[in-house]
C-alpha positions, 0 to 999 in steps of 0.5 A: 589229188590235185593238192598232193600234185602241187605239193610234189611240184613245189618240193620239185621246184624248190629242189631245182631252185637250190641246186641252181642257186649252188652252181650259181654260187661256185661259179661266182666263187670261181669267176669272181675274185673278190668273192673268193677273197671274202669267203677265204677271210670268212673261213680264216675269221672263223678258223682263228676263232675256234681252232684252238679248241680243236688243237687243244684236244688234238682233233684236227680232223674238226676242222674239215668240220668246221669248214664244212659247217662254214660252207652250209651256212653260206649256203642256208644263209645265201640260198635256202632261207630266202628261197624259203621265206619268198616261197612261203611268203608267196604262197600265202598270198597267192604271188605267181608273178616272177617279179615277186620270187626275183625281187624278194628272194634277191633282196634277201640274199643280199642282206647277208653280207650286211647281217654279217657285218652288223653281227661283227662289227659294233659300229655302223658309221664306219666306211662302206667297202666296195667290195661289200657292195660287189659281193651283195650286188652278186648275192642279189643276182644268186637269189634273183636267178634262184627265185626265177628258177623256183618260179619257172617250174613251180608256176608252170601249168598254174594258169591251166590248173587255175582256169580249170578250177574255175570253170567248174 
């Protein structure tokens, strides 16, 4: 019964953290013009290379699916994947510290612009754009906040359960 309770508590914590991460990401898109411009540039870049195939078949509604897929990939790369990696490793090593969940999740989230840059550009010796640094910092803050939300709900009462187990 204790294992089932922990599983349900972790699922609930993950759900709340993912919702919080999405809300923080939407808020960041609303308040930061650089992030909005970067997302628009990514959208236009992906539309430029795939629009021809959609228009060739005469199916304009598939462009909206492309936009939905782009937002889904942003969600997965910035919020979902870093959180799952931090949680799985944290559960494997029994990490109970908020520092673990905030720092690892924030670090993994901040890597997204650099991974995209590495995938799209052939040479790494180009100058770093300050907008990339700002977007990376915003993604770090969103990831760290998402990790803290998970930690807050997942570790609530964990010390009480461990002390109870150790007493028996």
